[in-house]
N, C-alpha and C positions, 0 to 999 in steps of 0.2 A: 463424314467417317472419323475424320484426323479430329476433329472435335469431341465426339464422341466418345474415341478411345482417353483423349487429354483428360475429359472430364470424369471419367472411370479409374484412370490411376491416379487423381487427386481424390476421388472418394474412399478406394482401398485405402490409401495415405490413410487419409483421418479414421477409418474405420481400426488399422492398426495401432494409430495414437491413442485411440479411448481406451484402449485395453492397458496400455502400459501402467505401471506403478508408480505413484505418484512420489517424488521426492520431495524430501523435507532436509531443506538446505539450511547451513547454520547464519549464511552472511550473505548483504549484497553482494558482496566481492563474488561469492559461491555463485551465487545465483548470474550475474555478468557474464563467468566462466562459462556455466553450462550455458547458456543463451548463446553465446560464439561458437561452442562447439557445435550445438543443433544447427546452426546458422552454415556452419561449413561443411554440415555432414552431406554425402552425396543422397543418402537417402534416408529417412526417418529413422530406421532401424539401426543405422550406425551407431548412434553414441550408446551407449551402454548405461544402464542407469547405476547410479553411485550404489557401494556395496556395503554395506553396512552391519557391525555385527549384530546381535541380536539385542544386546543390551542398550545399546544406543538406541535402537528404530524401539523400543520399549521404552525406554524413558521419552524417544519424541513423541511417541502416540499419547502419553500421559500430561504430556505438556498443551496438548491440544484446547482450550476451555470452551467448553459446549453453551458455557452460560453468556456467551458473546453471540453465540447465532442465532441469525435476525434482525440482527441490530445493525444500523445505518450508519454510516463515516463516511464525511466529504471528504476527498483527498484534494488539493489544492495544489498543484505544483505544474512547472512549466517543461520538467523535462519527462519526455514520455518514456525515459528508461526508468526513472524514477516513480512513475505512477506503475507500470509494471511490476517493479519490486515490490512496491507496497500494495498493489491489488493481491498479488500472488501471496503474502504474508497475511493479508488480513482476510482472504476467502477461502484458506485453509481450516479460520476456525467460525465458518459459516457467517461471515460479516457480509453484507450488503454494501458495496462501495457504488458512491458517487464521482465524479471526475468532474475537474475543472483547471482551463491550464494557465489562468490567472485570477487574482483578488475580487474584481470587479466578476468576471463569471462564476466564481465561487459564490459570489453573496449572491447573484440572481439562481443560480444553482440549491442555495440552500432556502431563499423563501418560496422559491418551487417545490421543496420538499419538505413538508412538518413533520415527515419521521425521521428525521436527520438526528442520532445521537451525539455524535463528536465530529468535530474537524482535525485534518490534520492540514497544517498551514505552512508551506512552504513561502521563505521569508523574501528570498533573492526570484523575483517577480517583472516581467516587462507588465509596459500598461497601470497596473496596480500592485505596487509589491504586498507582502505577506504582512507587514506592520500596521500599515494605513486600511486592508483590508479588516483586519481584526480590529483595527479601531472602529469602524464602522461598522459592523457586527456589534460590537458591544454596547453601541449608541443606539438600537433598536431594543427594545424592551422586552420583547419575547424571547433575546437571544441571550440575557443578562447571565444565566448558568449556562449554558451551553458551552461545554470542555471544548478548548481550541488548544491542539497541541502543537508548541510550532518546532517544525522539522527542517533543519536549515546545515548547511553545508560551512556558514559562516558561523565558527567557533572563535571568533575572538573575545579577548577579556572586556567584560562589559553589551555584550551580544544576547547573552540569557535574561541581563534585568532590562535591557531594550524590548525583548520579545514580552516579559511579564506586563512592563510597564504599559504598554500597548492594547494590554488586555489580554494574553496568551495565559490560559490555566497552567501550562506544561511547557518544558522545552526538550528537545531530543536532535541532537546532532550525527550526521550523515558522515561515513556509512550508516547507514541505521542497522544496528542488532534487533535483529527480529524479537527475540526474548524481552528485550527491556522495552522495545516500543508495547506489545503487547501487556506487558508487565505495568505497563502508565496507563494504556486503553482500559484495562480492569481496573485499574486504581479508580480512573474517574466513571466509570458507566458503572461499575459496582461498588459505590463507597459502602464501607461497612459502617 
């Protein structure tokens, strides 16, 4: 009976979470703060949604680009927090997201999913870093024109050039600004 009550309580919490409004957050830092609040709350309803004025909410709603809906992006990053944040940013726009935790698995995931439209590649990862993974992908003729955006916290002079020299199409620094990232994805997926 105890297991049933625990399951029922969990199911009720899931139902209550399904009916909460979607919050559009302005930055990765804000997302991390909201996650921390939810993780430390006693009950799911204890954390109130952000209150935004009508004009901000309307502006945020206009920023969602439906032209990206149904497209597929591979996120290659070894940090679960970054995977979660990037996935959240992309899924708001209807993008299908694939994950890999290092360059080697990223290449395996890419070759297994021909529908991949773009890759977000972290630079610093164990086993195979983003530079090597990008060079390897570029050596495969079928991916010569695949957009690869290097996403990195390593923002030292020369890092952007090194990413581009490895074959990246573009370069975005962490913490990732959601609007800037979506703008860069739009640029590469919907070239004029």
